[in-house]
Backbone bond lengths (Angstrom), bond angles and torsions (degrees), N, CA, C in turn:
res aa  C-N    CA-C-N  psi(-1)  N-CA   C-N-CA  omega(-1)  CA-C   N-CA-C  phi
1 X - - - 1.467 - - 1.529 110.39 -
2 X 1.354 116.73 -43.35 1.471 120.16 179.95 1.514 110.87 -64.44
3 X 1.372 116.16 -38.23 1.457 119.30 179.08 1.513 110.61 -65.93
4 X 1.329 116.41 -39.39 1.457 119.92 179.66 1.523 111.09 -64.67
5 X 1.350 115.73 -40.15 1.466 119.09 179.13 1.517 110.83 -67.56
6 X 1.376 116.92 -35.86 1.451 120.33 179.11 1.526 110.80 -65.57
7 X 1.337 115.81 -35.17 1.457 119.29 -178.88 1.517 111.99 -71.34
8 X 1.328 116.42 -25.21 1.459 119.06 -178.04 1.524 112.55 -77.24
9 X 1.364 116.79 -13.67 1.466 119.89 179.90 1.521 108.74 -75.94
10 X 1.315 115.64 127.52 1.455 120.41 -177.58 1.524 110.80 -75.61
11 X 1.325 118.20 156.75 1.482 120.52 176.37 1.519 112.73 -58.81
12 X 1.320 116.03 -34.80 1.469 118.99 179.15 1.531 110.55 -64.11
13 X 1.353 115.46 -41.10 1.457 119.12 179.48 1.526 111.25 -66.96
14 X 1.353 117.36 -40.28 1.465 119.86 177.90 1.521 111.14 -64.07
15 X 1.325 117.95 -39.42 1.457 120.83 177.00 1.524 110.58 -65.85
16 X 1.325 116.05 -38.07 1.462 119.73 178.17 1.526 110.60 -64.56
17 X 1.350 116.96 -41.46 1.466 120.01 178.60 1.516 111.02 -64.66
18 X 1.333 118.50 -40.83 1.459 120.86 177.92 1.525 111.24 -63.36
19 X 1.327 116.42 -40.36 1.464 119.99 179.04 1.537 110.40 -63.70
20 X 1.323 116.40 -41.89 1.457 118.87 179.39 1.520 111.43 -65.04
21 X 1.347 118.15 -38.23 1.462 120.42 177.86 1.519 110.77 -65.27
22 X 1.339 117.04 -41.28 1.457 119.60 177.78 1.523 111.43 -62.71
23 X 1.334 116.26 -42.67 1.460 119.72 179.51 1.518 111.39 -65.58
24 X 1.336 116.66 -39.02 1.465 119.65 178.68 1.521 110.99 -64.90
25 X 1.348 116.91 -41.26 1.462 120.74 178.09 1.528 110.82 -65.12
26 X 1.312 116.41 -41.70 1.463 120.65 178.60 1.523 111.06 -63.37
27 X 1.327 116.53 -42.38 1.465 120.33 179.57 1.521 110.77 -64.55
28 X 1.349 116.67 -40.22 1.462 120.04 179.81 1.523 111.50 -63.71
29 X 1.340 116.39 -45.50 1.460 119.90 179.72 1.532 111.25 -63.83
30 X 1.332 116.19 -39.96 1.463 119.54 178.32 1.524 111.25 -64.39
31 X 1.337 116.86 -41.36 1.464 120.59 179.67 1.519 111.43 -64.20
32 X 1.345 116.39 -43.84 1.460 119.81 179.41 1.530 110.61 -64.00
33 X 1.335 116.56 -42.81 1.454 119.70 -179.98 1.511 112.88 -63.83
34 X 1.327 117.31 -44.52 1.462 120.14 179.92 1.523 111.39 -66.82
35 X 1.349 117.20 -35.55 1.464 120.33 178.10 1.521 111.09 -65.49
36 X 1.336 116.66 -45.47 1.460 120.10 178.72 1.524 111.77 -63.53
37 X 1.328 116.54 -38.41 1.468 119.99 178.45 1.521 110.98 -64.46
38 X 1.336 116.44 -44.71 1.456 119.72 179.11 1.524 111.06 -63.29
39 X 1.352 116.56 -43.32 1.463 119.64 179.01 1.524 111.06 -61.42
40 X 1.339 116.43 -40.06 1.464 119.91 179.03 1.523 111.20 -64.32
41 X 1.338 117.16 -39.67 1.466 120.49 179.10 1.523 111.09 -66.25
42 X 1.338 116.96 -40.02 1.465 120.00 179.39 1.527 110.54 -65.10
43 X 1.330 116.06 -46.00 1.466 120.15 179.75 1.537 110.35 -61.91
44 X 1.325 117.05 -41.80 1.459 120.69 179.67 1.522 111.43 -64.73
45 X 1.347 115.86 -40.91 1.464 119.05 179.45 1.525 111.27 -65.43
46 X 1.335 116.78 -42.00 1.460 119.59 179.10 1.531 110.96 -66.11
47 X 1.315 115.29 -42.21 1.463 119.10 -176.62 1.524 111.09 -64.73
48 X 1.315 117.56 -33.42 1.468 121.36 -178.31 1.523 113.19 -89.50
49 X 1.330 117.97 -2.24 1.457 120.06 178.52 1.529 109.72 -72.29
50 X 1.334 117.81 136.55 1.481 119.17 -177.17 1.527 112.83 -61.63
51 X 1.323 117.30 -35.23 1.461 119.04 -175.57 1.512 114.83 -94.92
52 X 1.348 118.07 8.03 1.454 119.80 -176.28 1.531 113.29 -62.34
53 X 1.343 120.54 -41.77 1.479 118.24 178.74 1.530 112.73 -58.21
54 X 1.333 116.74 -39.53 1.471 119.66 179.47 1.525 110.53 -69.19
55 X 1.333 116.84 -42.62 1.467 119.92 179.08 1.528 110.85 -64.30
56 X 1.321 116.67 -39.11 1.471 120.12 179.54 1.521 110.94 -63.39
57 X 1.326 116.34 -40.19 1.458 119.43 -179.70 1.524 111.36 -72.98
58 X 1.338 116.84 -31.33 1.464 120.77 -175.75 1.523 112.65 -82.45
59 X 1.325 117.74 -35.59 1.463 121.40 -174.58 1.531 114.02 -110.12
60 X 1.314 118.18 -21.98 1.464 120.54 -173.52 1.528 111.39 -128.06
61 X 1.308 115.86 42.64 1.452 120.68 179.65 1.530 109.80 -81.26
62 X 1.331 116.27 122.38 1.458 120.41 -179.94 1.518 113.80 -62.64
63 X 1.333 119.53 -47.75 1.474 119.49 179.02 1.528 113.30 -60.42
64 X 1.333 117.26 -43.23 1.471 119.15 178.19 1.524 111.24 -66.95
65 X 1.323 116.51 -33.21 1.468 120.07 178.33 1.526 110.36 -61.08
66 X 1.323 117.03 -50.01 1.458 120.69 -178.36 1.531 111.37 -69.81
67 X 1.337 116.58 -32.21 1.460 119.49 -179.23 1.526 111.72 -69.53
68 X 1.334 117.41 -39.34 1.463 120.46 -176.88 1.525 113.19 -88.23
69 X 1.320 117.98 -13.23 1.466 120.86 -175.78 1.525 113.53 -57.55
70 X 1.339 121.53 -46.50 1.477 119.10 -178.63 1.521 114.01 -60.08
71 X 1.326 117.52 -42.71 1.469 119.62 -177.98 1.526 111.52 -71.32
72 X 1.326 117.00 -40.09 1.462 119.21 177.15 1.525 110.04 -67.47
73 X 1.322 116.67 -33.96 1.471 120.18 176.75 1.523 110.91 -62.16
74 X 1.324 117.81 -41.75 1.459 120.26 175.99 1.526 110.65 -61.47
75 X 1.319 116.22 -36.51 1.468 119.02 177.98 1.509 112.59 -68.44
76 X 1.330 117.89 -39.11 1.470 119.66 -179.72 1.518 110.58 -67.19
77 X 1.324 117.99 -27.68 1.469 120.18 175.72 1.529 110.61 -64.33
78 X 1.336 116.40 -37.44 1.470 119.44 175.13 1.524 110.28 -64.76
79 X 1.326 117.31 -42.53 1.465 120.42 176.96 1.524 111.35 -58.98
80 X 1.311 117.24 -41.50 1.467 120.67 -178.58 1.522 111.07 -68.80
81 X 1.326 117.74 -36.36 1.471 119.58 176.94 1.522 110.73 -65.06
82 X 1.324 115.98 -44.00 1.468 119.80 177.24 1.524 110.53 -62.41
83 X 1.329 116.41 -41.04 1.462 120.49 179.80 1.523 111.41 -63.29
84 X 1.321 117.57 -43.89 1.471 120.31 -179.69 1.525 111.30 -61.81
85 X 1.321 117.07 -44.94 1.463 119.92 179.60 1.519 110.96 -65.78
86 X 1.335 117.07 -42.58 1.463 120.75 179.54 1.522 111.03 -64.74
87 X 1.344 116.56 -40.09 1.465 120.11 -179.26 1.517 112.04 -67.31
88 X 1.326 118.38 -21.87 1.465 121.07 176.43 1.531 112.02 -81.46
89 X 1.323 116.48 -36.63 1.468 120.35 -174.34 1.527 111.66 -85.09
90 X 1.318 117.56 -39.44 1.467 120.78 -175.07 1.531 112.46 -57.85
91 X 1.348 121.20 -47.22 1.480 118.98 179.69 1.522 113.42 -59.12
92 X 1.332 116.55 -36.73 1.471 119.44 -178.86 1.522 110.54 -67.76
93 X 1.330 116.71 -51.20 1.463 119.21 -178.61 1.531 111.14 -67.14
94 X 1.331 117.32 -36.80 1.466 119.87 179.54 1.518 111.06 -66.12
95 X 1.322 117.40 -40.06 1.470 120.18 178.41 1.525 111.08 -64.33
96 X 1.330 116.99 -41.66 1.467 120.09 177.87 1.529 110.94 -63.01
97 X 1.328 116.84 -43.85 1.461 119.72 179.07 1.528 111.19 -63.10
98 X 1.335 116.74 -42.13 1.467 120.03 -179.20 1.522 111.03 -66.46
99 X 1.326 117.82 -40.11 1.476 120.61 -179.36 1.521 110.82 -68.44
100 X 1.329 117.18 -34.63 1.468 119.60 175.76 1.525 110.27 -66.41
101 X 1.345 116.68 -40.42 1.457 120.39 -178.68 1.528 112.09 -63.61
102 X 1.335 118.19 -36.97 1.467 120.43 -176.68 1.521 112.37 -91.02
103 X 1.328 117.40 -6.08 1.461 120.18 -179.60 1.528 110.52 -69.62
104 X 1.323 115.65 146.76 1.467 121.61 177.83 1.524 112.07 -114.45
105 X 1.319 116.61 12.86 1.458 120.45 -179.53 1.524 110.14 -71.65
106 X 1.347 117.72 131.48 1.470 119.45 178.13 1.528 112.61 -62.56
107 X 1.332 116.78 -28.34 1.455 119.97 -178.86 1.530 110.89 -65.25
108 X 1.331 116.60 -32.30 1.459 121.39 -176.97 1.527 113.27 -89.99
109 X 1.329 117.24 8.30 1.468 119.85 -177.35 1.527 112.63 -56.87
110 X 1.357 119.94 -48.76 1.482 117.78 179.64 1.522 112.30 -63.70
111 X 1.338 117.39 -32.78 1.461 120.22 178.40 1.529 110.73 -69.96
112 X 1.337 117.03 -34.67 1.464 119.65 176.45 1.513 110.86 -64.79
113 X 1.317 116.69 -41.56 1.469 120.04 179.30 1.530 110.06 -64.08
114 X 1.337 116.17 -45.46 1.463 119.39 -179.85 1.527 111.05 -64.85
115 X 1.328 116.42 -40.09 1.464 119.78 -179.91 1.517 111.38 -65.79
116 X 1.335 116.72 -41.70 1.459 119.98 178.45 1.524 110.86 -63.64
117 X 1.333 116.87 -43.98 1.466 119.98 178.13 1.530 110.92 -64.04
118 X 1.330 115.96 -39.97 1.465 120.74 -179.24 1.524 111.32 -62.96
119 X 1.317 116.75 -49.32 1.466 119.93 -178.07 1.527 111.41 -68.60
120 X 1.326 117.44 -35.73 1.460 120.31 -179.94 1.521 111.44 -66.29
121 X 1.332 116.46 -45.44 1.461 119.93 -178.06 1.525 111.74 -70.69
122 X 1.321 116.33 -45.51 1.463 119.39 -174.88 1.525 112.30 -67.27
123 X 1.325 117.50 -32.53 1.464 119.18 179.05 1.525 112.01 -70.36
124 X 1.326 117.40 -17.86 1.460 120.68 179.85 1.518 114.35 -91.71
125 X 1.337 117.46 -4.54 1.460 120.91 -178.77 1.523 109.08 -98.29
126 X 1.316 118.96 125.58 1.476 120.28 176.66 1.519 111.12 -58.63
127 X 1.319 115.55 149.05 1.457 121.11 -175.44 1.519 112.14 -59.34
128 X 1.315 116.92 -42.63 1.460 119.28 -176.64 1.528 110.99 -69.02
129 X 1.350 117.43 -33.41 1.464 120.35 176.74 1.524 110.15 -68.08
130 X 1.331 117.05 -40.59 1.463 120.55 177.71 1.526 110.72 -63.06
131 X 1.328 116.63 -37.25 1.464 119.42 176.53 1.524 111.19 -61.93
132 X 1.313 116.78 -42.07 1.464 119.49 178.11 1.539 111.07 -65.58
133 X 1.334 116.39 -42.18 1.461 119.48 -178.10 1.529 111.45 -63.11
134 X 1.321 116.43 -44.52 1.469 119.56 -179.33 1.528 110.89 -79.26
135 X 1.327 116.24 -40.86 1.461 119.38 -175.73 1.509 113.98 -67.65
136 X 1.329 117.58 -31.76 1.459 120.46 -179.75 1.529 112.59 -108.91
137 X 1.348 116.86 -22.86 1.457 119.07 -179.09 1.515 113.59 -79.73
138 X 1.338 117.08 -42.90 1.466 120.02 -178.95 1.526 112.04 -63.78
139 X 1.346 120.00 -47.08 1.478 117.75 176.76 1.518 112.81 -62.29
140 X 1.347 116.90 -27.79 1.456 119.22 179.94 1.515 113.13 -66.99
141 X 1.334 117.65 -20.41 1.462 119.84 178.04 1.523 111.94 -68.73
142 X 1.326 116.63 -26.89 1.465 120.00 179.22 1.511 113.91 70.24
143 X 1.331 117.86 20.74 1.465 121.64 -176.95 1.523 111.29 -93.91
144 X 1.327 116.28 -40.40 1.465 120.39 -172.18 1.525 113.01 -97.47
145 X 1.321 118.33 2.23 1.452 119.73 -178.30 1.519 110.79 74.76
146 X 1.325 115.95 -157.42 1.450 120.25 179.45 1.518 111.78 -74.58
147 X 1.313 116.65 124.87 1.466 121.93 -179.26 1.515 108.16 -119.39
148 X 1.311 115.51 135.86 1.456 120.54 -179.96 1.526 110.42 -64.54
149 X 1.340 117.72 141.03 1.473 119.97 174.90 1.523 112.50 -58.43
150 X 1.324 116.71 -31.06 1.466 119.76 177.98 1.522 110.67 -64.19
151 X 1.334 117.06 -42.12 1.466 120.63 178.98 1.522 110.43 -65.31
152 X 1.322 117.15 -44.04 1.464 120.17 -179.91 1.529 110.95 -64.20
153 X 1.322 116.89 -41.04 1.461 119.53 176.84 1.513 112.33 -64.26
154 X 1.330 117.13 -37.72 1.461 120.85 177.42 1.521 111.14 -64.31
155 X 1.329 116.45 -41.62 1.467 120.34 178.34 1.525 110.44 -62.40
156 X 1.321 117.02 -42.29 1.467 120.06 179.17 1.522 111.16 -63.11
157 X 1.314 117.65 -41.30 1.467 120.81 177.40 1.517 111.28 -63.15
158 X 1.326 116.69 -43.42 1.466 120.36 -179.57 1.523 110.51 -63.20
159 X 1.318 116.53 -44.55 1.470 120.20 -179.22 1.524 110.65 -62.80
160 X 1.313 116.96 -45.73 1.460 120.27 -176.23 1.520 111.82 -67.84
161 X 1.317 116.96 -51.17 1.460 119.39 -174.07 1.524 112.74 -76.89
162 X 1.317 117.80 -19.27 1.464 119.03 173.40 1.523 110.80 -65.04
163 X 1.329 116.63 -37.53 1.468 119.16 179.86 1.523 111.09 -68.72
164 X 1.332 117.72 -44.97 1.465 119.97 179.72 1.527 111.24 -65.04
165 X 1.328 116.44 -44.43 1.463 120.12 -178.26 1.518 111.32 -67.32
166 X 1.324 117.13 -34.77 1.465 119.52 179.78 1.527 111.36 -64.76
167 X 1.334 116.83 -35.75 1.460 119.06 178.32 1.527 111.28 -70.27
168 X 1.322 117.36 -35.18 1.467 120.14 175.48 1.519 109.93 -64.55
169 X 1.330 116.81 -44.62 1.460 120.34 179.58 1.524 111.37 -65.88
170 X 1.319 116.13 -40.01 1.472 119.17 179.61 1.524 110.51 -61.14
171 X 1.334 116.42 -42.07 1.461 119.58 177.35 1.530 110.66 -62.26
172 X 1.327 116.79 -39.18 1.457 119.84 178.14 1.518 112.20 -66.77
173 X 1.327 117.52 -41.86 1.464 120.77 178.56 1.529 111.17 -62.25
174 X 1.317 116.24 -43.38 1.457 119.74 -177.81 1.526 112.22 -74.16
175 X 1.335 117.27 -18.01 1.460 120.54 179.69 1.530 112.21 -79.65
176 X 1.332 117.05 -16.08 1.469 119.64 176.00 1.529 108.56 -70.44
177 X 1.322 116.34 128.86 1.460 120.68 -174.18 1.532 110.99 -61.98
178 X 1.341 117.81 138.94 1.470 119.91 -179.91 1.515 113.79 -57.56
179 X 1.332 117.88 -25.95 1.460 119.55 179.04 1.522 112.21 -62.89
180 X 1.334 116.82 -27.15 1.460 119.79 177.30 1.520 110.64 -65.91
181 X 1.316 116.24 -43.08 1.454 119.54 177.31 1.528 110.75 -66.42
182 X 1.322 116.28 -42.91 1.469 119.71 -179.15 1.528 111.23 -62.62
183 X 1.320 116.52 -40.68 1.463 119.92 179.31 1.523 110.80 -65.82
184 X 1.325 116.21 -40.16 1.462 119.42 179.47 1.524 111.24 -65.35
185 X 1.320 116.80 -41.53 1.467 119.20 178.15 1.520 111.45 -67.82
186 X 1.337 116.66 -33.88 1.463 119.66 177.76 1.526 111.89 -66.11
187 X 1.320 116.48 -28.10 1.464 120.68 177.63 1.524 112.56 -80.65
188 X 1.321 116.99 -1.99 1.460 120.43 176.51 1.512 114.96 99.38
189 X 1.336 117.84 6.42 1.459 119.67 178.68 1.526 110.43 -75.32
190 X 1.315 115.19 144.22 1.456 119.04 175.52 1.531 109.61 -76.12
191 X 1.322 115.01 173.36 1.464 119.18 179.88 1.527 110.90 -62.23
192 X 1.338 116.94 -42.05 1.459 120.28 179.30 1.521 111.09 -66.25
193 X 1.329 117.55 -41.38 1.457 120.53 178.45 1.527 111.44 -65.75
194 X 1.327 116.43 -37.76 1.466 119.76 177.05 1.515 111.39 -61.69
195 X 1.327 115.54 -43.80 1.465 119.12 178.94 1.529 111.38 -65.43
196 X 1.336 116.71 -41.89 1.458 120.25 -174.57 1.516 113.06 -76.76
197 X 1.336 117.85 -36.56 1.463 121.20 -172.97 1.524 113.87 -99.48
198 X 1.319 117.35 -22.18 1.465 119.96 -173.39 1.528 111.70 -116.76
199 X 1.328 117.23 -54.30 1.463 120.83 -171.29 1.534 111.41 -73.93
200 X 1.336 116.44 -53.05 1.470 119.53 -174.80 1.528 112.47 -61.10
201 X 1.352 120.34 -46.63 1.480 117.69 179.37 1.523 113.41 -59.47
202 X 1.333 118.13 -41.56 1.465 120.03 179.36 1.527 111.31 -68.06
203 X 1.323 116.09 -40.01 1.465 119.45 -178.72 1.525 111.27 -65.99
204 X 1.322 116.92 -39.26 1.460 119.37 -178.71 1.520 111.70 -64.73
205 X 1.333 117.16 -36.35 1.462 118.81 177.54 1.525 111.27 -65.09
206 X 1.313 117.00 -33.50 1.459 120.41 -178.69 1.529 112.17 -73.67
207 X 1.320 116.70 -37.96 1.468 120.21 -172.19 1.518 112.32 -105.99
208 X 1.329 118.49 9.09 1.462 120.36 -178.32 1.532 112.61 -57.29
209 X 1.347 120.13 -44.86 1.479 118.28 177.82 1.521 113.22 -61.11
210 X 1.333 117.21 -40.36 1.466 119.54 178.92 1.526 111.24 -66.34
211 X 1.327 117.31 -37.67 1.459 120.34 177.60 1.529 111.11 -65.15
212 X 1.332 116.53 -39.52 1.454 119.40 178.47 1.533 111.09 -66.01
213 X 1.331 117.19 -35.64 1.467 119.57 176.43 1.528 110.59 -64.02
214 X 1.333 116.62 -40.32 1.462 119.84 176.03 1.527 110.85 -62.93
215 X 1.327 116.53 -40.13 1.465 119.86 179.42 1.525 111.06 -64.56
216 X 1.322 116.72 -41.49 1.466 120.08 178.76 1.534 110.31 -65.08
217 X 1.347 116.29 -40.86 1.462 119.13 175.87 1.523 111.99 -62.57
218 X 1.337 116.26 -39.95 1.462 119.80 177.68 1.514 111.07 -65.18
219 X 1.322 116.38 -36.30 1.457 120.59 178.89 1.527 111.24 -61.36
220 X 1.311 117.32 -36.82 1.457 120.24 177.24 1.524 111.82 -76.87
221 X 1.338 116.96 -39.41 1.460 120.03 -177.29 1.524 112.64 -70.53
222 X 1.325 117.71 -14.05 1.458 119.98 175.33 1.530 109.95 -57.89
223 X 1.328 117.32 -30.19 1.460 120.63 178.97 1.518 113.57 -66.43
224 X 1.340 118.00 -13.95 1.461 120.21 -179.58 1.522 112.91 -75.58
225 X 1.332 118.04 -12.13 1.470 118.56 178.14 1.524 111.09 -64.34
226 X 1.322 116.90 -11.96 1.465 119.64 178.42 1.527 111.84 -65.25
227 X 1.347 117.97 -23.11 1.464 119.58 -179.13 1.518 111.33 -68.41
228 X 1.348 117.22 -17.65 1.463 120.95 177.98 1.524 112.20 -92.67
229 X 1.321 116.59 -2.94 1.463 119.99 178.07 1.506 114.82 105.29
230 X 1.318 118.39 -1.71 1.458 120.57 177.77 1.527 109.50 -68.68
231 X 1.313 116.31 134.09 1.473 120.78 -177.27 1.528 108.19 -86.54
232 X 1.319 115.21 79.20 1.459 120.46 175.69 1.526 108.37 -97.62
233 X 1.332 116.74 -161.63 1.462 119.70 -177.63 1.530 111.52 -63.79
234 X 1.327 116.75 -40.38 1.469 119.80 -178.49 1.522 110.73 -67.58
235 X 1.341 117.11 -46.26 1.467 120.18 179.19 1.525 111.24 -64.50
236 X 1.334 117.04 -40.62 1.465 119.72 178.32 1.528 110.36 -62.35
237 X 1.334 117.13 -39.38 1.466 119.87 176.80 1.524 111.01 -65.10
238 X 1.329 117.23 -39.98 1.463 120.18 178.35 1.526 111.21 -62.27
239 X 1.332 116.33 -40.35 1.473 119.87 179.20 1.523 110.64 -63.93
240 X 1.326 116.19 -41.79 1.461 119.73 179.55 1.526 111.16 -67.35
241 X 1.325 117.52 -38.37 1.466 120.63 178.28 1.526 110.44 -65.27
242 X 1.333 116.54 -41.44 1.464 119.55 179.57 1.524 111.82 -64.57
243 X 1.326 116.78 -28.66 1.468 120.06 -178.79 1.520 112.45 -83.17
244 X 1.333 117.62 -29.27 1.462 120.34 -173.01 1.532 114.04 -114.18
245 X 1.348 117.23 -13.79 1.465 121.99 -174.60 1.532 111.44 57.38
246 X 1.335 115.63 30.60 1.450 121.94 175.87 1.521 107.73 -125.79
247 X 1.346 116.62 134.61 1.458 121.45 -172.29 1.530 113.59 -89.96
248 X 1.309 118.03 7.61 1.464 120.42 179.85 1.531 112.84 -59.51
249 X 1.345 120.98 -35.22 1.470 119.28 177.61 1.529 113.61 -56.54
250 X 1.346 117.84 -30.19 1.461 118.98 175.38 1.528 110.88 -65.62
251 X 1.324 116.88 -35.79 1.461 120.12 175.69 1.524 110.07 -65.64
252 X 1.333 116.22 -38.40 1.465 120.15 177.19 1.530 110.47 -60.51
253 X 1.336 116.49 -46.97 1.465 119.89 178.96 1.520 111.18 -62.75
254 X 1.334 116.59 -40.00 1.461 119.99 179.40 1.522 111.12 -63.31
255 X 1.326 117.00 -43.06 1.465 120.87 -179.66 1.525 110.30 -63.28
256 X 1.324 117.49 -41.53 1.460 120.27 -179.55 1.529 111.36 -67.34
257 X 1.325 117.01 -39.83 1.465 119.43 176.98 1.527 110.68 -65.01
258 X 1.327 116.96 -39.46 1.466 120.08 178.65 1.519 110.56 -64.43
259 X 1.325 116.94 -44.20 1.461 120.23 179.06 1.531 111.73 -62.14
260 X 1.327 116.94 -33.77 1.458 119.86 179.84 1.521 112.26 -74.53
261 X 1.333 117.41 -33.55 1.465 120.30 -175.37 1.523 113.51 -95.00
262 X 1.331 117.90 -19.46 1.462 120.30 -174.47 1.529 113.53 -58.74
263 X 1.341 120.82 -43.76 1.470 118.75 178.94 1.520 113.25 -58.70
264 X 1.326 117.05 -39.44 1.463 119.73 -179.36 1.528 111.11 -71.89
265 X 1.333 117.28 -35.31 1.462 120.12 177.21 1.522 110.21 -64.08
266 X 1.343 116.83 -46.17 1.464 120.36 179.75 1.520 111.26 -64.71
267 X 1.336 116.56 -40.51 1.468 119.11 178.25 1.517 111.12 -64.33
268 X 1.327 116.84 -40.28 1.457 120.22 179.17 1.523 111.13 -63.18
269 X 1.346 116.86 -43.19 1.463 120.20 178.51 1.529 110.81 -63.65
270 X 1.340 116.39 -41.78 1.469 120.15 179.59 1.526 110.97 -64.45
271 X 1.325 116.29 -43.95 1.461 119.66 -176.91 1.524 110.72 -69.03
272 X 1.330 117.34 -38.83 1.460 120.52 177.06 1.522 111.07 -62.63
273 X 1.335 116.75 -43.54 1.467 120.18 177.71 1.525 111.03 -64.56
274 X 1.316 116.71 -36.32 1.461 120.25 178.76 1.524 111.35 -64.98
275 X 1.341 116.25 -43.90 1.466 119.50 178.37 1.527 111.17 -63.68
276 X 1.316 116.01 -42.39 1.470 119.39 -179.84 1.525 110.65 -65.39
277 X 1.323 117.10 -39.68 1.464 120.16 179.63 1.520 110.40 -64.84
278 X 1.330 116.19 -38.80 1.468 118.94 179.57 1.524 111.20 -68.20
279 X 1.339 116.81 -36.37 1.464 119.92 -179.80 1.530 111.42 -70.15
280 X 1.349 116.31 -34.78 1.460 119.86 -176.19 1.526 112.97 -96.08
281 X 1.332 117.70 -0.82 1.454 119.62 -175.34 1.524 112.31 -62.38
282 X 1.336 116.72 -31.03 1.463 119.05 -178.95 1.520 111.37 -68.43
283 X 1.341 117.14 -25.20 1.464 118.64 -178.21 1.516 113.70 -102.49
284 X 1.361 117.07 5.19 1.455 119.88 -179.49 1.506 110.86 -75.56
285 X 1.315 116.07 133.29 1.480 120.68 -179.48 1.515 108.29 -96.64
């Protein structure tokens, strides 16, 4: 069977495949060469900078790195716990907000107005300001008693990212062609079944890269809960810097945040390229 398939390939196609392999090899070698050249120039520039020895000792000290790593690691575990809880709640609340926004039911009219006002106002407030408003305003009410700064920071993250994610989902829901809904209703599906089986799956495929970008942004903004006093990776690094007057703990926190977000960044890039390749495959020569 393989021999028969090989025989069906025309000489023109085999020549085209060889040309593409040569071009791919040439592109790879060029990319590697340019990367090595750039890295060499950066290293040379840093090495010849007058203040590089001081910066290296202040920001890239090996002993301080290993000394602060355990405490910053404990802080990043708090960030990851907050991230996991936020990542579970945000999709649910964002989906509800988006479905209310696109609903045309007269009964939901006041909820649509409130949802629109909520998303409009919250998207205009910087994340750190929202953290201050919730972190210091809610305890000031004296209704809920003592609340952990971690809980207040988590609530602020959920409120903020629910509004952004809901707008991404709403755009995805509205991008599904009306004929899809009409066809589903013609087959006897209810409105809820149409949304669950037809609209949401198609919308998620369209907005998956944007949702992943929001998730990556949320993963970084989790470090802002330190402004409320929660001892996360950023706060732990600040404590270590205050004790040693060396900024290497910030590098430790940065490395841990990068390690936590890198898999999702790579997956997002891969999935985006996959979607683009599938969309353009019909026009590929």
